VOBA-1610 file (N, C-alpha, C; in pm, whole numbers, padded with zeros to 5 digits, always signed):
BEGIN
Unk+00065-00091+00002Unk-00017-00006-00024Unk+00086+00130-00014Unk+00028+00243-00062Unk+00093+00364-00078Unk+00047+00425+00022Unk+00120+00553-00004Unk+00048+00645+00110Unk-00056+00743+00028Unk-00061+00754-00064Unk-00130+00825-00132Unk-00294+00727-00191Unk-00254+00601-00133Unk-00396+00525-00115Unk-00494+00580-00012Unk-00617+00529-00035Unk-00694+00566+00072Unk-00703+00455+00157Unk-00694+00475+00310Unk-00691+00364+00384Unk-00851+00335+00407Unk-00846+00246+00415Unk-00993+00180+00489Unk-01015+00235+00596Unk-01158+00293+00623Unk-01191+00349+00734Unk-01308+00318+00790Unk-01364+00357+00909Unk-01482+00298+00964Unk-01589+00357+00916Unk-01600+00463+00838Unk-01678+00509+00747Unk-01701+00403+00635Unk-01653+00367+00552Unk-01636+00238+00478Unk-01723+00135+00508Unk-01638+00089+00647Unk-01723-00022+00666Unk-01827-00060+00707Unk-01891+00071+00754Unk-01994+00093+00762Unk-02117+00115+00675Unk-02021+00141+00572Unk-02116+00156+00459Unk-02190+00004+00410Unk-02068-00073+00411Unk-02050-00190+00323Unk-02151-00277+00402Unk-02191-00265+00524Unk-02271-00284+00617Unk-02410-00272+00565Unk-02420-00158+00557Unk-02575-00121+00510Unk-02610-00141+00393Unk-02489-00185+00364Unk-02533-00196+00202Unk-02578-00350+00186Unk-02513-00457+00280Unk-02555-00576+00303Unk-02710-00565+00351Unk-02726-00478+00479Unk-02866-00461+00511Unk-02959-00393+00421Unk-02936-00336+00324Unk-03032-00338+00252Unk-03069-00438+00129Unk-02927-00501+00083Unk-03012-00601+00000Unk-03111-00694+00108Unk-03076-00740+00193Unk-03158-00850+00296Unk-03293-00741+00292Unk-03295-00628+00297Unk-03373-00553+00347Unk-03493-00574+00200Unk-03425-00530+00120Unk-03469-00535-00013Unk-03554-00702-00052Unk-03459-00787-00055Unk-03526-00952-00063Unk-03639-00969+00035Unk-03657-00929+00122Unk-03732-00900+00270Unk-03841-00845+00223Unk-03817-00711+00171Unk-03966-00656+00153Unk-04013-00675+00016Unk-03983-00753-00070Unk-04047-00784-00222Unk-04089-00958-00184Unk-04001-01040-00097Unk-04076-01141-00039Unk-04215-01133+00035Unk-04225-01047+00147Unk-04328-00973+00224Unk-04461-00906+00072Unk-04414-00830-00061Unk-04518-00782-00067Unk-04578-00891-00156Unk-04496-00997-00238Unk-04561-01112-00298Unk-04659-01193-00236Unk-04625-01213-00039Unk-04706-01270-00001Unk-04850-01231+00005Unk-04814-01065+00052Unk-04939-01038+00051Unk-05023-00968-00081Unk-04932-00971-00195Unk-05014-00998-00312Unk-05077-01134-00320Unk-05031-01268-00260Unk-05111-01371-00312Unk-05209-01346-00175Unk-05212-01368-00074Unk-05274-01316+00016Unk-05401-01264-00067Unk-05387-01126-00113Unk-05536-01050-00208Unk-05576-01150-00310Unk-05476-01211-00403Unk-05550-01285-00504Unk-05632-01407-00469Unk-05547-01476-00330Unk-05640-01637-00264Unk-05779-01586-00260Unk-05815-01407-00180Unk-05922-01409-00084Unk-05997-01401-00207Unk-05934-01322-00325Unk-06047-01263-00458Unk-06115-01390-00483Unk-05977-01450-00528Unk-06047-01591-00600Unk-06175-01675-00535Unk-06138-01701-00349Unk-06248-01793-00278Unk-06381-01678-00302Unk-06344-01554-00299Unk-06481-01480-00287Unk-06502-01496-00452Unk-06486-01486-00542Unk-06560-01504-00695Unk-06622-01678-00650Unk-06564-01768-00615Unk-06604-01890-00617Unk-06723-01894-00564Unk-06754-01817-00412Unk-06837-01829-00347Unk-06968-01756-00407Unk-06923-01641-00508Unk-07032-01549-00556Unk-07111-01688-00664Unk-07005-01774-00774Unk-07056-01813-00821Unk-07150-01942-00801Unk-07109-01972-00678Unk-07202-02099-00594Unk-07320-02019-00562Unk-07315-01912-00511Unk-07428-01840-00447Unk-07522-01840-00597Unk-07472-01795-00712Unk-07538-01793-00787Unk-07619-01934-00872Unk-07536-01980-00840Unk-07579-02166-00899Unk-07671-02186-00832Unk-07667-02177-00658Unk-07737-02189-00626Unk-07913-02113-00593Unk-07902-02008-00645Unk-08057-01914-00675Unk-08070-01959-00821Unk-08016-01967-00892Unk-08054-02049-01008Unk-08134-02183-01009Unk-08069-02239-00906Unk-08156-02361-00904Unk-08286-02346-00849Unk-08270-02266-00741Unk-08411-02282-00657Unk-08494-02193-00762Unk-08464-02129-00829Unk-08571-02080-00965Unk-08608-02181-01029Unk-08527-02277-01081Unk-08570-02385-01157Unk-08692-02451-01085Unk-08641-02480-00949Unk-08698-02579-00860Unk-08887-02484-00906Unk-08859-02356-00824Unk-08993-02320-00787Unk-09076-02335-00968Unk-09009-02291-01060Unk-09086-02263-01190Unk-09126-02410-01202Unk-09008-02540-01195Unk-09081-02656-01221Unk-09217-02686-01097Unk-09226-02640-01015Unk-09320-02668-00885Unk-09473-02601-01005Unk-09448-02491-01032Unk-09524-02401-01119Unk-09555-02417-01258Unk-09493-02495-01305Unk-09496-02517-01459Unk-09540-02649-01505Unk-09437-02730-01366Unk-09440-02867-01456Unk-09338-02961-01506Unk-09270-02866-01497Unk-09132-02901-01627Unk-09181-02960-01760Unk-09272-02830-01810Unk-09287-02865-01932Unk-09388-02959-01979Unk-09456-03057-01866Unk-09551-03126-01865Unk-09673-03074-01877Unk-09818-03118-01942Unk-09938-03030-01936Unk-09971-03031-01759Unk-10027-02919-01688Unk-10084-02938-01556Unk-10212-02845-01542Unk-10299-02948-01470Unk-10402-02838-01450Unk-10419-02801-01306Unk-10375-02712-01278Unk-10322-02645-01152Unk-10453-02590-01057Unk-10585-02637-01137Unk-10668-02559-01049Unk-10831-02640-01167Unk-10918-02694-01078Unk-11031-02704-01148Unk-11144-02735-01040Unk-11265-02629-01064Unk-11333-02637-00929Unk-11471-02574-00978Unk-11577-02596-00907Unk-11733-02515-00920Unk-11739-02455-00768Unk-11771-02328-00845Unk-11802-02252-00681Unk-11898-02291-00597Unk-11987-02402-00642Unk-12104-02393-00586Unk-12096-02566-00535Unk-12116-02642-00431Unk-12153-02777-00428Unk-12285-02848-00486Unk-12403-02768-00506Unk-12533-02776-00491Unk-12580-02702-00560Unk-12676-02681-00650Unk-12763-02605-00704Unk-12892-02627-00714Unk-12985-02505-00746Unk-13125-02558-00791Unk-13151-02535-00934Unk-13238-02662-00957Unk-13244-02699-01148Unk-13246-02533-01224Unk-13142-02498-01303Unk-13127-02354-01366Unk-13089-02221-01290Unk-13019-02262-01178Unk-12919-02182-01141Unk-12802-02197-01156Unk-12744-02092-01179Unk-12614-02076-01256Unk-12484-02124-01125Unk-12387-02119-01196Unk-12261-02168-01108Unk-12149-02136-01218Unk-12024-02110-01119Unk-11885-02095-01215Unk-11793-02234-01172Unk-11747-02190-01308Unk-11693-02325-01331Unk-11551-02290-01382Unk-11404-02266-01300Unk-11329-02217-01278Unk-11197-02317-01341Unk-11083-02325-01410Unk-10965-02382-01442Unk-10889-02306-01478Unk-10738-02369-01427Unk-10631-02348-01484Unk-10537-02461-01563Unk-10475-02397-01627Unk-10393-02503-01682Unk-10243-02449-01743Unk-10175-02529-01743Unk-09991-02462-01843Unk-09949-02577-01878Unk-09891-02492-02018Unk-09829-02604-02094Unk-09910-02654-02154Unk-10034-02629-02173Unk-10136-02701-02240Unk-10176-02604-02412Unk-10166-02639-02496Unk-10194-02617-02623Unk-10363-02605-02661Unk-10442-02714-02579Unk-10574-02706-02601Unk-10654-02789-02502Unk-10754-02695-02473Unk-10848-02741-02335Unk-10977-02801-02394Unk-11059-02891-02373Unk-11167-02927-02377Unk-11252-02980-02261Unk-11386-02934-02231Unk-11475-02903-02097Unk-11573-03033-02177Unk-11580-03172-02159Unk-11689-03231-02153Unk-11824-03259-02057Unk-11965-03223-02021Unk-12009-03187-02136Unk-11957-03022-02220Unk-11945-03043-02345Unk-11945-02862-02418Unk-12015-02729-02344Unk-11937-02641-02271Unk-12040-02542-02228Unk-11970-02421-02331Unk-11884-02428-02340Unk-11820-02310-02466Unk-11693-02318-02507Unk-11664-02259-02653Unk-11531-02303-02657Unk-11422-02271-02544Unk-11323-02377-02481Unk-11250-02324-02394Unk-11097-02308-02491Unk-11036-02265-02390Unk-10904-02222-02428Unk-10760-02268-02312Unk-10642-02244-02357Unk-10576-02262-02239Unk-10560-02150-02165Unk-10563-02118-02007Unk-10516-02017-01939Unk-10503-02076-01822Unk-10417-01963-01777Unk-10375-02005-01592Unk-10487-01996-01519Unk-10599-01921-01580Unk-10698-01912-01441Unk-10813-01820-01561Unk-10940-01935-01590Unk-11079-01893-01621Unk-11189-01953-01614Unk-11307-01882-01561Unk-11429-01934-01505Unk-11535-01903-01662Unk-11597-02048-01646Unk-11736-02055-01722Unk-11846-02064-01658Unk-11925-02005-01726Unk-12092-01987-01623Unk-12192-02117-01673Unk-12193-02177-01590Unk-12273-02292-01635Unk-12405-02281-01566Unk-12504-02365-01589Unk-12660-02393-01527Unk-12728-02532-01588Unk-12657-02577-01524Unk-12728-02769-01579Unk-12850-02761-01488Unk-12935-02841-01536Unk-13049-02892-01527Unk-13093-03014-01432Unk-12974-03082-01446Unk-12944-03211-01364Unk-12823-03209-01325Unk-12804-03312-01214Unk-12676-03329-01177Unk-12538-03361-01268Unk-12470-03307-01276Unk-12392-03264-01415Unk-12197-03293-01364Unk-12125-03405-01451Unk-11997-03411-01425Unk-11926-03359-01563Unk-11851-03227-01522Unk-11734-03184-01605Unk-11628-03233-01594Unk-11607-03271-01707Unk-11434-03321-01713Unk-11335-03232-01846Unk-11275-03179-01772Unk-11145-03074-01831Unk-11059-03167-01888Unk-11042-03170-02060Unk-10873-03233-02086Unk-10789-03117-02154Unk-10674-03117-02073Unk-10559-03025-02140Unk-10462-03122-02182Unk-10441-03047-02350Unk-10319-03176-02397Unk-10263-03051-02467Unk-10137-03084-02513Unk-10056-03004-02610Unk-09970-03083-02719Unk-09887-02998-02784Unk-09838-03058-02902Unk-09798-03205-02898Unk-09696-03212-02808Unk-09632-03352-02821Unk-09692-03495-02770Unk-09855-03475-02766Unk-09928-03589-02716Unk-09962-03610-02583Unk-09902-03498-02524Unk-09943-03507-02333Unk-10067-03466-02305Unk-10151-03499-02216Unk-10302-03452-02182Unk-10297-03559-02049Unk-10398-03425-01931Unk-10436-03467-01819Unk-10550-03438-01856Unk-10676-03502-01752Unk-10791-03494-01747Unk-10858-03465-01562Unk-10922-03413-01513Unk-10990-03411-01388Unk-11144-03350-01417Unk-11214-03397-01349Unk-11358-03414-01354Unk-11430-03345-01189Unk-11486-03269-01249Unk-11569-03179-01113Unk-11725-03218-01086Unk-11803-03272-01010Unk-11951-03299-01005Unk-12024-03203-00956Unk-12127-03099-00999Unk-12255-02997-00958Unk-12365-03073-00949Unk-12417-03103-00795Unk-12510-03163-00796Unk-12620-03020-00790Unk-12739-03097-00891Unk-12867-03042-00876Unk-12992-03079-00782Unk-13041-03024-00745Unk-13105-03088-00612Unk-13296-02980-00635
//
């Protein structure tokens, strides 16, 4: 070593330690940032999956309710009744029906031309006890029938 060469001082050694610590600190900071990013991503993915599961559950419930009401596309007679159990000869009563997924409705004995409807009432006035039969059908060949009797006395 010559006299003109700078001598290692305590300040240079401290700077070297600081540089080493700075490198480790930077690596630690990068690792912490990656861990934080992974945590946020994992939580976001879990939230997205929970939202998809909830949407699927709600869709299944909506389908189940629609199937209960509309019967999976099958012809269904949801209501068929007479508003009175007995009448005097010539007295009128209401015959009401409701069908879903039907393209044709026939009521025997014929009262009037019937149409598929979720709820429809006809006025009837029989002179004798009569059994009214409704038959609802669709284009697939499916049909359902029900009967109701109005007593006349």
